[in-house]
C-alpha positions as CSV (number, residue, x, y, z in Angstrom):
1,M,8.4,-43.5,6.9
2,K,8.4,-44.9,10.5
3,L,10.1,-41.7,11.7
4,S,7.3,-39.6,10.0
5,Q,4.6,-41.6,11.7
6,M,6.3,-41.3,15.0
7,A,6.6,-37.5,14.5
8,V,2.9,-37.3,13.7
9,C,2.0,-39.3,16.7
10,A,4.2,-37.1,18.9
11,I,2.6,-34.0,17.6
12,L,-0.9,-35.4,18.2
13,L,0.1,-36.4,21.7
14,M,1.4,-32.9,22.4
15,L,-1.8,-31.3,21.0
16,Q,-4.0,-33.6,23.1
17,T,-1.9,-32.8,26.2
18,A,-2.1,-29.1,25.5
19,V,-5.9,-29.3,25.0
20,A,-6.3,-31.3,28.2
21,Q,-4.1,-28.8,30.1
22,A,-6.1,-25.9,28.7
23,A,-9.3,-27.5,29.7
24,D,-8.0,-28.1,33.3
25,D,-6.7,-24.5,33.5
26,W,-10.0,-23.1,32.2
27,N,-12.0,-24.9,34.8
28,S,-9.4,-24.4,37.6
29,P,-10.8,-23.2,41.0
30,N,-8.5,-20.3,40.7
31,A,-9.8,-19.1,37.4
32,I,-11.6,-15.8,37.5
33,K,-14.6,-15.5,35.3
34,V,-14.5,-12.5,32.9
35,D,-17.8,-10.8,32.4
36,E,-17.0,-9.3,29.0
37,A,-14.1,-9.7,26.7
38,R,-13.2,-8.1,23.4
39,I,-10.3,-8.2,21.0
40,E,-8.5,-5.1,19.8
41,I,-5.6,-4.5,17.5
42,K,-2.3,-4.0,19.4
43,D,0.1,-3.0,16.7
44,Q,-1.0,-0.8,13.8
45,V,0.9,1.7,11.6
46,E,-0.6,4.3,9.3
47,V,2.1,4.8,6.6
48,S,2.7,8.3,5.3
49,V,5.6,10.2,3.8
50,E,7.6,13.2,5.0
51,I,7.5,15.2,1.8
52,P,5.1,15.7,-1.1
53,G,5.6,13.7,-4.3
54,T,4.3,11.2,-6.8
55,I,4.2,7.5,-5.9
56,T,6.3,5.4,-8.3
57,K,6.2,2.1,-6.3
58,L,3.6,0.7,-3.9
59,D,4.2,-2.8,-2.4
60,P,1.8,-4.4,-1.7
61,K,-0.6,-2.9,-4.2
62,D,-3.7,-4.7,-2.9
63,L,-5.6,-4.9,0.3
64,G,-4.6,-8.0,2.4
65,G,-1.1,-8.0,1.1
66,V,1.5,-9.3,3.5
67,V,4.3,-7.0,4.6
68,E,7.6,-7.9,6.2
69,K,9.4,-5.6,8.6
70,G,12.0,-3.5,6.8
71,Q,10.4,-4.1,3.4
72,L,10.3,-1.1,1.0
73,I,6.6,-0.4,0.7
74,V,6.4,3.2,-0.7
75,Q,8.7,4.9,-3.2
76,L,8.2,8.5,-4.5
77,D,9.7,10.0,-7.6
78,D,13.3,11.0,-6.6
79,E,14.9,11.5,-10.0
80,L,15.7,15.2,-9.4
81,V,17.3,14.6,-6.0
82,R,19.3,11.7,-7.4
83,A,20.7,14.0,-10.1
84,Q,21.6,16.6,-7.5
85,L,23.2,13.9,-5.4
86,A,25.3,12.6,-8.3
87,E,26.5,16.2,-9.0
88,A,27.4,16.8,-5.4
89,E,29.3,13.4,-5.2
90,E,31.2,14.3,-8.4
91,K,32.3,17.6,-6.9
92,A,33.3,15.9,-3.7
93,R,35.4,13.4,-5.5
94,T,37.2,15.7,-7.9
95,E,40.6,17.2,-7.1
96,I,40.9,19.3,-10.3
97,L,40.2,22.7,-8.7
98,I,42.6,22.0,-5.8
99,E,45.3,20.9,-8.2
100,F,44.7,24.0,-10.4
101,A,45.0,26.2,-7.3
102,K,48.2,24.5,-6.2
103,I,49.8,25.1,-9.7
104,K,48.7,28.7,-9.8
105,L,50.1,29.3,-6.3
106,E,53.4,27.6,-7.2
107,Q,53.7,29.8,-10.3
108,A,53.2,32.9,-8.3
109,E,55.7,31.8,-5.7
110,V,58.3,31.0,-8.4
111,E,57.9,34.3,-10.1
112,L,58.2,36.2,-6.8
113,K,61.3,34.4,-5.8
114,D,62.9,34.8,-9.2
115,K,62.4,38.6,-9.2
116,E,63.5,38.9,-5.5
117,D,66.7,36.9,-6.3
118,R,67.4,39.1,-9.4
119,N,66.9,42.2,-7.3
120,K,69.6,41.0,-5.0
121,I,72.0,40.7,-7.9
122,T,70.8,44.0,-9.5
123,P,69.2,46.2,-6.8
124,G,66.3,48.2,-8.1
125,L,65.8,46.0,-11.2
126,F,62.1,45.6,-10.0
127,N,60.5,48.3,-8.0
128,N,58.6,47.8,-4.7
129,T,55.3,48.1,-6.4
130,E,55.9,45.2,-8.7
131,I,57.3,43.1,-5.9
132,R,54.2,44.0,-3.8
133,R,52.0,42.9,-6.7
134,L,53.8,39.5,-6.9
135,K,53.4,39.0,-3.2
136,L,49.7,39.7,-3.5
137,D,49.5,37.1,-6.3
138,V,51.0,34.6,-3.9
139,E,48.5,35.5,-1.2
140,Q,45.7,35.2,-3.8
141,G,47.0,31.8,-4.8
142,K,46.9,30.6,-1.2
143,A,43.4,31.9,-0.7
144,E,42.2,30.2,-3.9
145,L,43.8,26.9,-2.7
146,K,42.0,27.3,0.6
147,K,38.7,28.1,-1.1
148,S,39.0,25.0,-3.4
149,K,39.5,22.8,-0.4
150,H,36.6,24.4,1.3
151,D,34.4,24.0,-1.7
152,K,35.3,20.3,-1.8
153,L,34.2,20.0,1.9
154,L,31.0,21.8,1.1
155,A,30.3,19.3,-1.8
156,E,30.9,16.4,0.6
157,L,28.4,17.9,3.1
158,A,25.9,18.6,0.2
159,A,26.2,14.9,-0.9
160,K,25.5,13.7,2.7
161,T,22.5,16.1,2.8
162,K,21.1,14.8,-0.4
163,E,21.6,11.2,0.8
164,K,19.4,12.0,3.8
165,E,16.9,13.9,1.7
166,L,16.7,10.9,-0.6
167,R,15.6,8.7,2.3
168,Q,12.5,10.9,2.6
169,F,11.3,9.6,-0.7
170,T,11.0,6.0,0.5
171,R,9.2,4.3,3.4
172,H,10.0,0.9,4.8
173,A,7.6,-1.2,6.9
174,E,8.0,-0.6,10.6
175,L,6.4,-3.9,11.4
176,S,5.3,-7.1,9.7
177,G,1.7,-7.4,9.0
178,I,-1.1,-7.2,6.5
179,V,-2.4,-4.1,4.6
180,T,-5.9,-3.2,5.7
181,D,-6.3,0.1,3.9
182,L,-4.7,1.8,0.9
183,H,-6.5,5.1,1.4
184,K,-7.3,5.2,-2.3
185,K,-3.6,5.5,-3.2
186,A,-2.0,3.9,-6.2
187,V,1.1,4.2,-8.3
188,G,1.1,7.6,-10.1
189,A,-1.0,9.2,-7.3
190,A,0.3,12.6,-5.9
191,V,0.6,12.7,-2.2
192,R,1.1,15.6,0.3
193,Q,3.3,15.6,3.3
194,G,1.6,13.5,6.0
195,D,-1.0,12.0,3.7
196,P,-1.9,8.4,4.8
197,I,-0.9,6.0,2.1
198,M,-1.5,2.6,3.6
199,T,-2.4,1.0,7.0
200,V,-0.4,-2.0,8.1
201,V,-1.7,-4.2,11.0
202,N,0.2,-6.8,12.9
203,L,-1.9,-9.5,14.5
204,D,0.8,-11.7,15.8
205,Y,-0.2,-10.4,19.2
206,V,-3.6,-8.8,20.0
207,L,-5.0,-6.8,22.9
208,A,-7.7,-8.4,25.0
209,V,-9.9,-5.9,27.0
210,L,-11.4,-7.7,29.9
211,T,-14.1,-6.7,32.4
212,V,-14.4,-8.3,35.8
213,S,-16.2,-7.6,39.0
214,P,-14.4,-5.3,41.4
215,D,-14.6,-8.1,43.9
216,F,-11.7,-9.7,42.1
217,E,-9.5,-6.7,42.3
218,D,-7.3,-8.0,45.1
219,R,-6.8,-11.3,43.2
220,V,-5.7,-10.0,39.8
221,N,-2.1,-8.9,39.3
222,V,0.0,-7.8,36.3
223,G,1.6,-10.9,34.8
224,D,-1.3,-13.2,35.6
225,K,-2.1,-15.8,32.9
226,V,-5.1,-15.1,30.7
227,L,-6.9,-17.7,28.6
228,I,-9.0,-16.7,25.6
229,R,-11.4,-18.9,23.7
230,R,-13.3,-18.0,20.5
231,R,-17.0,-18.7,20.5
232,R,-18.2,-21.1,17.8
233,A,-21.0,-20.1,15.5
234,T,-24.1,-22.2,15.0
235,G,-25.0,-20.4,11.8
236,D,-26.8,-17.5,13.4
237,E,-25.2,-14.5,15.1
238,S,-26.6,-12.5,18.0
239,A,-26.7,-8.7,18.1
240,G,-23.4,-7.0,18.3
241,G,-21.6,-9.8,16.3
242,A,-21.4,-12.3,19.2
243,F,-21.8,-15.9,18.2
244,I,-24.5,-18.0,19.9
245,K,-23.0,-20.8,22.0
246,T,-23.5,-24.3,20.9
247,S,-25.3,-26.8,23.2
248,A,-21.9,-28.2,24.0
249,E,-20.7,-24.8,25.3
250,S,-23.7,-24.4,27.5
251,S,-23.5,-27.8,29.0
252,S,-21.4,-28.8,32.1
253,P,-18.5,-26.5,32.8
254,R,-16.1,-29.4,33.1
255,Q,-15.6,-31.1,29.7
256,D,-13.1,-33.7,28.5
257,A,-10.2,-32.8,26.2
258,S,-12.0,-33.8,23.0
259,Q,-15.0,-31.7,23.8
260,Q,-12.9,-28.7,24.7
261,S,-11.0,-29.1,21.4
262,A,-14.3,-29.2,19.5
263,L,-15.4,-25.9,21.1
264,S,-12.4,-23.8,20.1
265,E,-8.7,-23.4,20.4
266,V,-7.5,-21.7,23.6
267,F,-5.1,-18.7,23.3
268,T,-2.9,-17.6,26.1
269,G,-1.4,-14.3,27.3
270,E,-0.8,-12.3,30.4
271,V,-2.2,-9.3,32.1
272,T,-0.3,-6.1,31.3
273,L,-2.5,-3.4,32.7
274,I,-5.1,-3.1,35.5
275,S,-7.1,0.1,35.1
276,P,-6.7,2.5,37.9
277,T,-10.4,3.6,37.4
278,L,-13.5,1.6,37.9
279,K,-15.8,1.7,34.8
280,S,-19.4,2.8,35.6
281,D,-21.0,2.4,32.1
282,L,-23.0,-0.7,33.1
283,G,-22.5,-0.8,36.8
284,Y,-19.0,-0.6,38.4
285,S,-16.5,-3.0,36.9
286,L,-12.8,-3.4,36.7
287,E,-11.1,-3.2,33.2
288,I,-8.1,-5.3,32.6
289,R,-5.9,-5.4,29.5
290,A,-3.9,-8.4,28.4
291,I,-1.5,-9.2,25.5
292,I,-2.6,-12.4,23.8
293,K,-0.5,-14.5,21.4
294,N,-2.4,-15.0,18.2
295,R,-2.2,-17.9,15.7
296,S,-1.9,-17.7,11.9
297,P,-2.8,-20.9,10.1
298,Q,-1.6,-19.4,6.8
299,P,0.0,-16.0,5.7
300,G,-2.4,-13.1,6.1
301,K,-5.0,-15.1,8.1
302,Y,-5.3,-14.9,11.9
303,L,-7.7,-16.6,14.2
304,L,-8.2,-13.7,16.6
305,K,-9.5,-10.6,15.0
306,E,-10.5,-7.2,16.2
307,G,-14.1,-7.2,17.5
308,A,-14.2,-11.0,17.9
309,S,-16.6,-12.3,20.5
310,V,-14.6,-14.4,22.9
311,D,-14.7,-16.0,26.3
312,A,-11.9,-15.4,28.8
313,V,-10.7,-16.4,32.2
314,I,-7.8,-15.0,34.4
315,L,-5.7,-17.6,36.3
316,S,-5.0,-16.1,39.7
317,P,-2.1,-17.8,41.6
């Protein structure tokens, strides 16, 4: 019990320390104020299939379902191809045709040798035409043995082809995430090649698009630390979905750790791209992109969402 209390105290202390550090970093003299900041999805996959078919399995079946990377999420009806694969595998395994060809060749060789030996004892017992026919039987036996081996090889190749073809009837998740769209698809639905079936979004990391004054261009570098803070709502929302700041937010820029914690959690990331072009939509500005580590308090729920209204600063060394 004492160990549990100590662990809780340690965690609380770490959180308080992190909050205090975030507050200090946020108000650092080296922090560059961001004029505008928005959150965009970084990793998103629209799942489709390579061939037309009928869906026999869809997992998850509902919006908001959680997907793990590598999970089987779409299965098409593959009964016909599986039957063709079984047939090709059976042909590839069997040695019957090869053994039959060997026996037939051996019989032809024995008969030829017998008559050639008897002709040595009694010259002319079998004429040249008959001996020639027996020799052709031997050559035919060799050809049939070669063909049976070739057919076995073709069956092995056909089995491998069917195995690859079979993979086209399934789709595994390329990334972990949540299902945000099923495109009106369900088990039993017919799909065409390339038809979107579901959209999977990963929010473990998000993209922050930041706008700053060109005056800061010389101070911002790829790899600089970025801090993101969600705006807390007061119950009303401003136009465009941005939340109105609380009175605490609009007060002194320097706040203690407890006040900073009450405002919102701070997320961290780093600059990955500095736009080579100045944006002139609303006066010249410099656009910067940063990858931000998100947080998920429970499966399928993330604190930073696309379109979220956030505040941000860039920490310049």
